[in-house]
C-alpha positions as CSV (number, residue, x, y, z in Angstrom):
1,M,114.1,89.3,81.0
2,T,114.4,85.8,82.5
3,S,117.6,84.0,82.7
4,P,118.0,80.6,81.0
5,Q,116.8,77.7,83.0
6,K,120.1,75.9,83.7
7,S,122.7,77.4,81.5
8,N,126.1,75.6,81.5
9,L,129.1,77.5,82.9
10,S,132.5,76.3,82.0
11,S,135.7,77.1,83.9
12,S,138.0,75.4,81.4
13,A,140.4,77.8,79.9
14,G,140.4,75.9,76.6
15,S,136.7,75.3,76.2
16,R,134.6,77.2,73.6
17,S,131.2,78.8,73.9
18,T,129.7,77.1,70.9
19,G,130.9,75.6,67.6
20,S,134.6,75.3,67.0
21,S,137.4,77.7,66.2
22,N,140.1,77.3,63.5
23,S,142.9,77.0,66.1
24,D,143.3,76.5,69.8
25,S,143.8,79.6,71.8
26,S,146.7,80.0,74.2
27,P,145.8,81.6,77.6
28,Q,146.9,85.1,76.6
29,E,144.9,84.9,73.4
30,T,141.7,84.5,75.4
31,K,142.2,87.8,77.0
32,T,139.4,90.1,75.8
33,R,141.8,93.1,75.6
34,G,143.9,91.7,72.8
35,G,147.5,90.9,72.0
36,V,149.2,93.5,74.2
37,F,149.5,90.8,76.9
38,T,152.3,88.3,77.0
39,E,151.0,86.4,80.0
40,G,147.7,84.6,80.6
41,T,145.3,85.6,83.2
42,D,145.8,84.0,86.6
43,R,143.1,81.5,87.2
44,R,142.3,83.1,90.5
45,V,141.8,86.5,88.8
46,E,139.4,84.9,86.2
47,L,137.3,83.6,89.0
48,F,137.4,86.9,90.9
49,T,136.6,89.1,87.9
50,E,134.0,87.1,86.0
51,S,130.5,88.4,85.9
52,I,128.9,85.9,83.6
53,S,127.3,84.0,86.5
54,I,125.3,87.2,87.2
55,D,124.9,89.1,83.9
56,R,124.1,86.1,81.6
57,R,120.4,87.0,82.2
58,L,121.1,89.9,79.9
59,Y,121.6,87.6,76.9
60,A,118.4,88.5,75.2
61,V,118.8,92.2,75.3
62,D,122.5,91.9,74.5
63,I,121.6,90.0,71.3
64,R,118.9,92.5,70.5
65,G,121.3,95.4,71.0
66,S,123.9,93.7,68.8
67,I,121.5,93.1,66.0
68,A,120.4,96.7,66.0
69,H,124.1,97.8,66.1
70,A,124.8,95.5,63.1
71,Q,121.8,96.9,61.3
72,M,123.2,100.4,61.8
73,L,126.6,99.4,60.6
74,R,125.0,97.9,57.5
75,D,123.1,101.2,56.9
76,V,126.3,103.3,57.0
77,G,128.2,100.9,54.8
78,V,130.6,99.3,57.4
79,L,128.9,95.9,56.9
80,S,127.6,94.5,53.7
81,E,124.1,93.1,53.5
82,E,125.4,89.6,53.4
83,E,127.7,90.2,56.4
84,F,124.8,91.7,58.4
85,H,122.6,88.6,57.7
86,Q,125.5,86.3,58.7
87,I,125.8,88.2,62.0
88,E,122.0,88.3,62.6
89,E,121.5,84.6,61.9
90,G,124.5,83.8,64.1
91,L,123.2,85.8,67.0
92,L,119.7,84.4,66.7
93,E,121.2,80.9,66.7
94,I,123.1,81.7,69.9
95,R,119.9,83.0,71.5
96,R,118.2,79.7,70.6
97,Q,121.1,77.7,72.1
98,I,120.9,79.7,75.3
99,E,117.2,79.3,75.6
100,E,117.5,75.6,74.9
101,N,120.3,75.2,77.5
102,R,122.8,74.2,74.8
103,F,125.2,77.1,75.2
104,V,128.3,76.8,77.4
105,F,129.2,80.0,79.2
106,N,132.9,80.4,79.8
107,I,134.4,82.2,82.8
108,E,137.5,83.2,80.8
109,Y,135.4,85.5,78.6
110,E,134.2,87.3,81.8
111,D,130.8,88.5,80.8
112,I,127.7,87.9,78.6
113,H,129.0,90.3,76.0
114,M,132.3,88.6,75.3
115,N,130.8,85.1,75.7
116,I,128.3,85.9,72.9
117,E,130.9,87.6,70.7
118,H,133.4,84.7,71.0
119,A,130.6,82.3,70.2
120,L,129.7,84.3,67.1
121,I,133.3,84.5,65.8
122,A,133.6,80.7,66.4
123,M,130.4,80.2,64.4
124,I,130.8,82.5,61.4
125,G,134.5,83.4,61.4
126,D,136.1,86.8,60.9
127,V,132.7,88.5,59.9
128,G,131.7,88.0,63.6
129,G,134.8,90.1,64.5
130,K,133.3,93.1,62.7
131,L,130.3,93.3,65.1
132,H,132.2,95.2,67.8
133,T,133.1,98.0,65.4
134,A,132.4,101.4,66.8
135,R,131.4,100.2,70.3
136,S,133.0,99.3,73.5
137,R,131.8,97.0,76.3
138,N,131.4,100.2,78.2
139,D,128.6,101.6,76.1
140,Q,127.4,98.1,75.2
141,V,126.7,97.1,78.9
142,V,125.0,100.4,79.5
143,T,122.7,99.8,76.6
144,D,121.9,96.3,77.6
145,F,121.2,97.3,81.1
146,R,118.9,100.1,80.0
147,L,117.0,97.7,77.7
148,W,116.6,95.3,80.6
149,I,115.5,97.9,83.1
150,R,113.0,99.3,80.6
151,E,111.4,95.9,80.4
152,A,111.6,95.4,84.2
153,I,109.8,98.7,84.8
154,D,107.0,97.7,82.4
155,R,106.6,94.4,84.2
156,I,106.4,95.9,87.6
157,D,104.0,98.6,86.4
158,R,101.6,95.9,85.1
159,R,101.8,94.1,88.5
160,L,101.0,97.4,90.3
161,V,97.9,97.8,88.1
162,D,96.8,94.3,89.1
163,L,97.2,95.2,92.8
164,Q,95.3,98.4,92.4
165,A,92.5,96.4,90.7
166,A,92.4,94.0,93.6
167,F,91.8,96.8,96.0
168,V,89.2,98.5,93.8
169,G,87.5,95.2,93.3
170,R,86.9,95.0,97.1
171,C,85.4,98.5,97.4
172,D,81.7,97.8,96.6
173,D,81.5,94.8,98.9
174,D,83.2,96.5,101.7
175,F,81.5,99.9,101.3
176,D,79.2,99.5,104.3
177,V,82.0,98.5,106.7
178,I,83.3,101.2,109.0
179,L,86.7,100.8,110.6
180,P,88.5,102.7,113.2
181,G,91.3,104.8,111.7
182,Y,94.5,105.1,113.7
183,T,97.1,107.7,114.4
184,H,100.0,106.9,116.7
185,M,98.4,103.4,116.7
186,Q,95.6,104.8,118.8
187,R,92.0,104.9,117.6
188,A,91.3,108.3,116.0
189,Q,88.3,108.6,113.7
190,P,85.9,106.3,111.9
191,V,86.6,105.6,108.2
192,I,84.9,103.6,105.5
193,A,86.8,100.4,104.7
194,S,86.8,101.3,101.0
195,H,88.5,104.6,101.8
196,I,91.4,102.6,103.3
197,W,91.6,100.4,100.1
198,L,91.8,103.5,97.9
199,A,94.5,105.0,100.1
200,Y,96.7,102.1,99.0
201,C,95.7,102.7,95.4
202,E,96.9,106.3,95.7
203,K,100.3,105.1,97.1
204,F,100.8,102.6,94.3
205,E,99.7,105.2,91.7
206,R,102.5,107.4,92.9
207,D,104.8,104.4,92.5
208,R,103.6,104.0,89.0
209,Q,104.2,107.7,88.2
210,R,107.7,107.4,89.6
211,L,108.3,104.4,87.4
212,H,107.0,106.2,84.3
213,D,109.2,109.2,85.1
214,C,112.2,107.0,85.7
215,R,111.6,105.1,82.5
216,S,111.9,108.3,80.4
217,R,115.4,108.7,81.8
218,V,116.3,105.0,81.3
219,N,115.1,105.2,77.7
220,V,118.2,107.0,76.4
221,L,120.7,105.3,74.0
222,G,124.3,105.2,75.0
223,L,125.5,102.9,72.3
224,G,128.0,104.7,70.0
225,A,129.8,106.4,72.9
226,A,132.4,103.6,72.7
227,A,134.9,103.5,75.5
228,L,134.4,107.2,76.5
229,A,135.4,109.5,73.6
230,G,133.2,108.3,70.8
231,T,134.4,106.9,67.5
232,S,135.9,108.1,64.3
233,I,133.8,105.7,62.3
234,P,130.8,107.5,60.7
235,I,128.0,105.7,62.6
236,D,124.4,106.8,62.8
237,R,123.3,106.6,66.4
238,T,119.8,107.9,65.5
239,K,119.3,104.7,63.5
240,T,120.3,102.5,66.4
241,A,118.0,104.4,68.7
242,E,115.1,103.8,66.2
243,Y,115.8,100.1,66.0
244,L,115.9,99.7,69.8
245,G,113.0,102.1,70.6
246,F,115.0,104.6,72.5
247,E,113.4,108.0,72.9
248,R,116.6,110.0,73.0
249,I,120.4,109.7,72.4
250,A,122.9,110.4,75.1
251,A,124.7,113.6,74.2
252,N,128.0,113.2,76.1
253,S,130.2,110.2,75.4
254,I,132.1,110.6,78.7
255,D,128.9,110.6,80.7
256,V,127.5,107.5,79.1
257,S,129.9,104.9,80.6
258,S,130.0,106.4,84.1
259,D,126.2,107.2,84.4
260,R,124.4,104.9,86.7
261,D,121.7,107.4,87.7
262,F,119.2,105.3,85.9
263,V,120.1,102.3,88.0
264,L,119.9,104.2,91.3
265,E,116.6,105.8,90.3
266,T,115.1,102.4,89.4
267,A,116.4,100.9,92.7
268,F,114.8,103.8,94.6
269,C,111.5,103.3,92.8
270,F,111.5,99.6,93.7
271,T,112.4,100.5,97.3
272,E,109.4,102.9,97.5
273,I,107.1,100.2,96.2
274,A,108.5,97.8,98.8
275,L,108.0,100.3,101.6
276,H,104.3,100.7,100.6
277,L,103.9,96.9,100.5
278,S,105.6,96.6,103.9
279,T,103.0,99.1,105.3
280,L,100.2,97.0,104.0
281,A,101.9,93.8,105.4
282,E,102.4,95.4,108.8
283,E,98.8,96.7,109.0
284,W,97.2,93.4,108.0
285,I,99.5,91.4,110.3
286,L,98.1,93.5,113.2
287,W,94.6,93.3,111.9
288,S,94.8,89.5,111.7
289,T,95.7,89.2,115.4
290,S,93.1,88.1,118.0
291,E,93.6,91.5,119.6
292,F,92.4,93.4,116.5
293,N,90.5,90.6,114.8
294,F,89.6,92.9,111.8
295,I,90.6,90.6,108.9
296,R,90.8,86.9,108.1
297,L,93.7,86.1,105.7
298,P,93.3,83.4,103.0
299,Q,94.7,80.2,104.5
300,A,96.5,79.5,101.2
301,F,98.7,82.5,102.1
302,C,99.4,81.4,105.7
303,T,101.3,78.6,107.4
304,G,101.0,76.6,110.6
305,S,103.3,76.0,113.5
306,S,105.5,72.9,114.0
307,I,104.5,72.7,117.6
308,M,101.3,74.7,118.2
309,P,98.3,73.1,116.4
310,Q,96.1,76.2,116.5
311,K,98.4,78.6,114.8
312,V,97.6,80.3,111.5
313,N,100.6,82.5,110.8
314,P,100.7,85.4,108.4
315,D,104.1,84.2,107.0
316,V,103.6,85.7,103.5
317,L,103.0,89.1,105.0
318,E,105.9,88.8,107.4
319,L,108.2,87.9,104.5
320,I,106.9,90.8,102.4
321,R,107.8,93.0,105.4
322,G,111.2,91.3,105.8
323,K,112.2,91.3,102.1
324,T,111.8,95.1,102.1
325,A,115.0,95.2,104.2
326,R,116.8,93.4,101.3
327,I,115.5,95.9,98.8
328,I,116.5,98.8,101.0
329,G,119.9,97.2,101.4
330,N,120.3,96.9,97.6
331,L,119.7,100.6,97.2
332,Q,122.3,101.3,99.8
333,T,124.8,99.1,98.1
334,L,124.3,101.0,94.8
335,L,124.6,104.4,96.5
336,V,127.9,103.4,98.2
337,L,129.2,101.7,95.0
338,T,128.9,104.9,93.0
339,K,129.7,107.5,95.6
340,G,133.4,107.8,94.9
341,L,134.0,107.0,91.3
342,P,135.7,109.4,88.8
343,L,134.3,110.0,85.3
344,A,134.0,107.3,82.7
345,Y,134.0,103.6,83.3
346,N,135.5,101.9,86.3
347,R,135.4,98.2,87.0
348,D,133.5,98.8,90.2
349,L,130.4,99.3,88.1
350,Q,130.4,95.6,87.3
351,E,128.8,95.3,90.7
352,D,125.7,97.4,89.8
353,K,123.7,94.5,88.3
354,Q,123.3,92.0,91.1
355,P,121.6,94.4,93.6
356,L,119.1,95.6,91.0
357,F,118.4,92.1,89.7
358,D,117.7,91.1,93.2
359,S,115.4,94.0,93.9
360,F,113.5,93.4,90.7
361,D,113.2,89.7,91.4
362,T,112.1,90.3,95.0
363,I,109.5,93.0,94.2
364,E,108.0,91.1,91.4
365,A,107.7,88.0,93.5
366,V,105.9,90.0,96.2
367,L,103.6,91.7,93.7
368,I,102.6,88.3,92.2
369,L,101.3,87.3,95.7
370,A,100.0,90.6,96.8
371,A,97.0,90.9,94.4
372,P,95.5,87.5,95.2
373,L,96.1,87.9,98.9
374,V,94.2,91.2,98.8
375,E,91.4,89.6,96.9
376,G,91.1,86.6,99.2
377,A,91.1,88.4,102.6
378,V,87.8,88.8,104.4
379,L,86.9,91.5,106.9
380,N,85.5,90.2,110.2
381,R,82.4,92.4,110.2
382,E,80.9,91.4,113.5
383,S,84.1,91.7,115.4
384,I,84.7,95.2,113.9
385,A,81.2,96.4,114.6
386,G,81.1,94.9,118.1
387,R,84.0,97.2,119.2
388,L,83.5,100.2,117.0
389,D,82.1,102.4,119.8
390,R,85.4,102.1,121.7
391,G,88.0,104.9,121.5
392,Y,85.5,107.8,121.1
393,L,86.0,108.0,117.3
394,D,83.2,110.6,117.1
395,A,85.0,113.2,119.4
396,T,86.5,115.2,116.5
397,I,83.2,115.5,114.7
398,L,81.6,116.7,118.0
399,M,84.3,119.3,118.2
400,E,83.6,120.4,114.7
401,Y,79.8,120.5,115.4
402,L,80.6,123.2,118.1
403,I,82.9,125.1,115.7
404,V,80.1,125.4,113.1
405,K,78.0,126.9,115.9
406,G,80.6,129.6,116.4
407,V,82.7,128.2,119.3
408,P,86.5,128.8,118.8
409,Q,88.4,125.6,118.0
410,R,90.5,125.6,121.1
411,T,87.4,126.1,123.3
412,A,85.5,123.4,121.5
413,H,88.5,121.1,121.9
414,A,88.5,121.6,125.7
415,I,84.7,121.1,125.9
416,V,84.8,117.8,124.1
417,G,87.8,116.7,126.1
418,R,85.8,117.2,129.3
419,L,82.9,115.2,127.8
420,V,85.2,112.4,126.8
421,R,86.7,112.2,130.2
422,L,83.2,112.0,131.7
423,A,82.2,109.3,129.3
424,M,85.4,107.4,130.1
425,E,84.5,107.6,133.8
426,R,81.1,106.2,133.1
427,D,82.5,103.7,130.6
428,V,80.0,104.7,128.0
429,P,80.1,106.1,124.4
430,L,79.5,109.9,124.0
431,A,76.1,109.1,122.5
432,K,75.0,107.4,125.8
433,L,75.6,110.6,127.9
434,P,72.3,112.3,128.7
435,L,71.7,115.8,127.2
436,K,71.6,117.2,130.7
437,E,75.3,116.4,131.2
438,F,76.2,117.9,127.9
439,H,74.5,121.1,129.2
440,E,76.5,121.0,132.4
441,I,79.7,121.3,130.4
442,Y,78.4,123.7,127.7
443,E,75.0,125.2,127.7
444,G,74.9,125.7,123.9
445,F,74.2,122.0,123.2
446,D,70.8,121.0,122.0
447,Y,69.2,117.6,121.1
448,N,70.7,117.9,117.6
449,V,74.1,117.0,119.0
450,F,73.1,113.3,118.8
451,S,72.9,113.6,115.0
452,V,76.7,113.7,114.8
453,L,77.4,111.2,117.5
454,G,78.2,107.5,116.8
455,T,80.5,106.3,114.1
456,T,78.0,106.1,111.3
457,N,76.8,109.7,112.0
458,A,80.4,110.8,112.2
459,V,81.3,109.4,108.8
460,N,78.1,110.8,107.3
461,A,78.9,114.3,108.7
462,M,82.1,114.5,106.6
463,K,82.0,116.9,103.7
464,S,85.5,117.7,102.4
465,Y,86.9,116.5,99.1
466,G,89.0,113.4,99.6
467,S,87.4,112.6,102.9
468,T,85.8,109.4,104.1
469,A,82.3,110.9,103.4
470,P,80.3,108.2,101.6
471,N,79.6,110.4,98.6
472,Q,83.3,111.3,98.3
473,V,84.4,107.6,98.6
474,R,81.8,106.6,96.1
475,M,83.0,109.2,93.7
476,Q,86.6,108.0,94.1
477,I,85.5,104.4,93.6
478,D,83.9,105.3,90.3
479,H,87.1,107.2,89.3
480,W,89.3,104.2,90.1
481,K,87.1,101.8,88.3
482,K,87.3,103.8,85.1
483,K,91.0,104.3,85.5
484,I,91.7,100.6,86.0
485,D,89.5,99.7,83.0
486,Q,91.5,102.2,80.9
487,E,94.8,100.9,82.1
488,Y,93.9,97.3,81.2
489,R,92.7,98.4,77.7
490,E,96.0,100.1,77.2
491,L,98.0,97.1,78.5
492,R,96.3,94.8,76.0
């Protein structure tokens, strides 16, 4: 999953990846496409077409896929047992060299696949040349990328569980805090703070479901499709799928090399996660201002000003919001990249990795910070409570009180609107209006009206499933605690 720390990259046309070869290669012999060429590649073309600077982070899955492919070739009799072990040991040694920063990546071999294959041949001779039997770089790169994405999805999924756990972990302590809920950025109705925390859990749960669904379409073996038409060699793709843990085998060899649906879908899933994180960032940036003063962010996740000594800036949240733009841009890049390609492989598809690598790296970095940030933030209870009676948050409940008494909704809406206007003129909450003035607007009011007025009464009056009613929120907290515990048991 991770790229080697400081892997060497050679631009010398005559350098070798590892070990030594039997003879020096002329420029045209280093061409990956074989002896049909009579001229070497222009140095400028090598620099323009290389992808090893990007795709070398696929080294581990490339080696894993190659070992599985060699196992299958042994099983069907193309490789002997001894040849398989030579290839396997050579590949494992190359992996060690990469991880220990002893491997020299060469631009003239273009990508991670050919760098590893050339190194293997240099190490074990002609036996290494048998590894590429019954496969092309077209199906090889698709297989590598699917393996990498599968692991990336699993890592992001675990991070999302951590973030959900951080929100659920707040719910008991914050259960008694009532916050104003907003629509159109105007105060609307009172809600329990824990109800807001669980709203984020629901969003991230949908993100996890999308990742799980996407993973099922990623987890399809393309290896064995070769360039585009398959192979005449009697391979066993089922064996390869078993060795690599793929659920299914791609059924159409032409589709394999051109399919990047799984890349686009993964990029979209990462984008949706980023959008939800951006919503959280925007909300908490607002909440942390003096104007709202709802929340105090952990100082370890804030920075100061170079000129204003008093500033505590929510830079981490602002960068979470800002980095979402990059992730959206990466999805756009992939959509435009694939929108006009004909069937089978086209070199344009070399450009599919960097956008997804960047989206993964960015979203993982954000999620690493998000959970401890959520855990460390503190609600400013006194500030919230001191201004909770502003905005007539109980107006909707008052309207519903009248509806239960048989007043048509539109009539009840107008009655309460007149009461709110009166309260605004007096600069008092609805609960501070005398009953006499309620009667002047609607005679059907009695003293029981005060049982639904005020934010606490308004919250307690809720009854519907999924609402901010305390019993409903408590039920959802219990549900999420059990769910998170189960998730962690399964992740172990």
